[in-house]
C-alpha atoms as one frame of an Amber mdcrd trajectory, in Angstrom:
protein
   9.923  -9.603  25.622   9.663 -10.528  21.943   8.127  -8.264  19.335   7.305
  -8.394  15.635   7.109  -5.415  13.277   5.458  -5.716   9.906   3.648  -3.792
   7.168   0.031  -4.802   6.588  -2.084  -3.526   3.716  -5.746  -3.760   2.800
  -6.926  -3.115  -0.743 -10.217  -3.374  -2.620  -9.076  -4.379  -6.127 -12.279
  -3.250  -7.959 -13.017  -6.538  -9.697 -12.179  -6.296 -13.387 -13.409  -2.746
 -13.929 -11.120  -0.887 -16.358  -8.943  -3.971 -16.661  -6.346  -4.421 -18.178
  -5.720  -0.649 -18.116  -4.959  -0.925 -14.385  -2.633  -3.923 -14.562   0.650
  -1.995 -14.792  -0.407   0.283 -11.928  -1.276  -2.672  -9.696   2.042  -4.378
 -10.449   3.896  -1.152  -9.689   2.043  -0.706  -6.388   2.892  -4.233  -5.264
   6.544  -3.942  -6.288   6.910  -0.549  -4.600   5.188  -1.264  -1.275   5.666
  -5.066  -1.067   3.595  -5.457   2.125   4.454  -8.260   4.530   0.743  -9.092
   4.790  -1.874  -8.018   2.245  -5.628  -8.529   2.547  -7.674  -7.961  -0.612
 -11.312  -7.608  -1.562 -13.029  -7.951  -4.966 -10.327 -10.377  -6.049 -10.673
 -11.919  -9.520  -8.551 -14.399 -11.483  -6.906 -11.565 -13.422  -5.803  -9.678
 -10.320  -4.950 -12.881  -8.481  -2.493 -13.736 -11.259  -0.807 -10.356 -10.852
  -0.578 -10.774  -7.083   0.750 -14.322  -7.375   3.439 -13.233  -9.846   4.484
 -10.027  -8.085   4.345 -11.138  -4.452   6.926 -13.803  -5.150   7.836 -14.468
  -1.509   4.243 -14.732  -0.362   1.655 -17.457   0.090  -2.129 -17.134   0.171
  -5.039 -19.340   1.134  -5.732 -21.977  -1.516  -9.153 -23.476  -0.878 -11.990
 -24.890  -3.041 -14.501 -22.311  -1.795 -14.918 -19.838  -4.654 -14.976 -16.856
  -2.310 -11.223 -17.207  -1.779 -10.607 -16.684  -5.522 -13.432 -14.295  -6.451
 -13.835 -12.085  -3.380 -11.262 -12.042  -0.586  -7.927 -13.512   0.343  -4.894
 -12.820   2.510  -1.246 -12.962   1.393   1.713 -13.262   3.785   5.474 -13.437
   3.403   6.617 -16.990   3.957  10.085 -15.906   5.131   8.424 -13.969   7.982
   5.272 -15.922   8.862   3.944 -19.440   9.110   0.236 -20.067   8.602  -1.328
 -22.361  11.185  -5.008 -22.255  10.267  -7.538 -20.416   8.118 -11.273 -20.152
   7.612 -14.237 -18.311   6.132 -17.087 -17.342   8.480 -20.646 -16.592   7.353
 -21.646 -13.162   8.707 -24.801 -12.463   6.661 -23.168 -10.424   3.906 -25.705
 -10.096   1.086 -23.228 -10.778  -1.708 -23.102 -14.595  -1.880 -19.350 -15.265
  -2.019 -18.305 -12.781   0.638 -17.276 -14.024   4.061 -15.150 -13.080   7.029
 -11.896 -14.518   5.673  -9.187 -15.150   8.281  -5.765 -16.684   8.811  -3.824
 -17.524  11.930  -0.160 -16.588  11.500   2.952 -16.954  13.628   5.908 -14.627
  13.199   8.856 -16.955  12.703  11.585 -14.905  14.405   9.661 -13.801  17.499
   6.908 -16.369  17.932   4.276 -13.602  17.964   0.851 -15.001  17.031  -1.645
 -13.081  14.911  -5.224 -13.509  13.829  -5.671 -11.512  10.612  -9.114 -11.185
   9.037 -10.736  -9.306   6.195 -14.285  -8.684   5.019 -16.177  -6.684   2.429
 -19.464  -5.570   3.948 -22.534  -5.087   1.762 -22.575  -2.166  -0.648 -24.880
   0.743   0.270 -26.621   0.435  -3.090 -27.554  -3.232  -2.716 -31.212  -3.795
  -3.771 -32.117  -5.314  -0.395 -31.002  -2.184   1.419 -32.752   0.120  -1.039
 -36.010  -1.841  -0.682 -36.018  -2.239   3.099 -34.189   0.954   4.116 -32.318
  -1.194   6.652 -28.549  -0.862   6.963 -27.171  -4.447   7.170 -23.602  -3.459
   8.033 -23.923  -3.019  11.823 -25.291  -6.566  12.004 -22.408  -7.812   9.841
 -19.932  -5.968  12.077 -21.462  -7.518  15.210 -21.287 -11.012  13.733 -17.693
 -10.383  12.657 -16.764  -9.220  16.169 -18.398 -12.307  17.703 -16.600 -14.626
  15.293 -13.233 -12.978  15.935 -13.741 -13.198  19.703 -14.429 -16.911  19.320
 -11.409 -17.388  17.058  -8.885 -15.297  18.993  -7.489 -18.184  21.039  -3.860
 -17.494  22.006  -3.322 -14.767  19.415  -1.284 -11.843  20.719  -3.209  -9.489
  18.430  -6.284  -9.535  16.222  -6.218  -7.332  13.122  -9.441  -6.888  11.176
  -9.294  -4.976   7.891 -11.313  -4.459   4.758 -13.866  -2.461   2.852 -16.626
  -1.916   5.413 -18.595   0.373   3.077 -19.241   3.029   5.697 -17.563   5.216
   8.281 -19.989   5.317  11.212 -22.433   2.670  12.417 -20.516  -0.525  11.632
 -17.272   1.046  12.843 -18.888   2.021  16.134 -20.057  -1.574  16.623 -16.477
  -2.773  16.214 -15.163  -0.095  18.574 -17.701  -1.185  21.176 -16.359  -4.727
  20.757 -12.913  -3.506  21.830 -11.294  -2.738  18.488  -9.178   0.362  17.967
  -8.843   1.953  14.540  -5.691   3.327  13.002  -7.182   6.814  12.602  -8.768
   7.667  15.963  -6.153   5.846  18.040  -3.437   8.079  16.540  -5.457  11.260
  16.992  -5.856  11.958  13.279  -8.900  12.486  11.099  -9.898   9.589   8.832
  -8.728  10.091   5.258 -11.096   9.312   2.377 -10.264   5.954   0.814 -12.657
   6.230  -2.144 -12.597   7.270  -4.937  -9.089   7.306  -6.392  -9.233  10.271
  -8.768  -9.072  10.470 -11.748  -9.405   6.720 -12.303 -12.781   6.653 -10.559
 -15.424   9.226  -9.672 -17.703   9.857  -6.739 -18.077  11.636  -3.414 -15.058
  11.141  -1.106 -15.816   8.545   1.571 -13.957   6.629   4.280 -14.816   3.028
   3.406 -11.613   1.058   4.025 -10.353   0.395   7.534  -7.790  -1.341   9.688
  -8.862  -2.172  13.244  -6.972  -4.090  15.896  -6.857  -5.224  19.499  -4.513
  -7.124  21.757  -0.859  -6.178  22.141  -0.598  -4.415  18.787   0.377  -0.791
  18.423   0.560   1.346  15.317   3.928   2.794  14.324   2.807   4.380  11.040
  -0.341   4.444   8.925  -1.229   5.928   5.559  -4.048   6.027   3.038  -1.866
   5.937  -0.035  -2.411   7.866  -3.260  -0.611   5.731  -5.839  -0.539   6.095
  -9.620   1.305   4.746 -12.625   1.059   7.599 -15.072  -2.508   8.817 -14.638
  -4.001   5.432 -13.655  -4.539   4.251 -10.100  -4.494   0.497  -9.386  -8.128
   0.600  -8.176 -11.070   2.889  -7.493 -10.197   2.567  -3.792  -7.007   3.706
  -2.100  -4.950   1.171  -0.153  -4.576   1.522   3.611  -1.056   0.619   4.792
  -0.127   0.246   8.460   3.105  -0.660  10.246   2.339  -2.616  13.422   4.421
  -3.674  16.366   3.037  -6.653  18.251   4.461  -7.993  21.510   4.241 -11.640
  22.506   2.235 -11.937  25.704   3.275 -14.148  28.574
């Protein structure tokens, strides 16, 4: 039986807010944790340059669609994984460049196959939600679950991460679709992932998640408080998880 172990992170990079004050902190985070796979949201050209320079053994999706450079992308270590396919699925997110971004990866040493996806669901303060009083995120979660079911193919595990902008309704939709989350499945309370004090302010919320299904199991998981001096890399906290995935069959 062949297995793969790897560190996967998800991080909302906060656009260009308080940039370049955060640049050194982001570089330090990447150098210190150096995740094998990293999914990001609110990517911009400034932060993409930092990721490209610091994650020097990684590749990312390079595609003409602007969403890959201005919203989400996925990085993976090329000495550990080969990328077979990628895509961006429309799941009715209100913000125009956001999609369900995904990559199909194969672990080189073991042959384990992964489908890794990320999304940034609509912000609670979006004008459409304020006007209609309708939460769009459960619908986005359902469409994401349907797309991932269609895309799973021969993947040994599906890992879906990102900023889902809530901690209840959309997460329950994904649980009902068969996904486990790295908090409940380990018998621990969810840790707030926003805001990262003192760099940002607000009421503590659990917005950032890692969910999975298939032959994956969680060996370790952490919502990381990380600072360089008194500056955090983002207003969100990164979620880092060590997975073990077994090749089926």
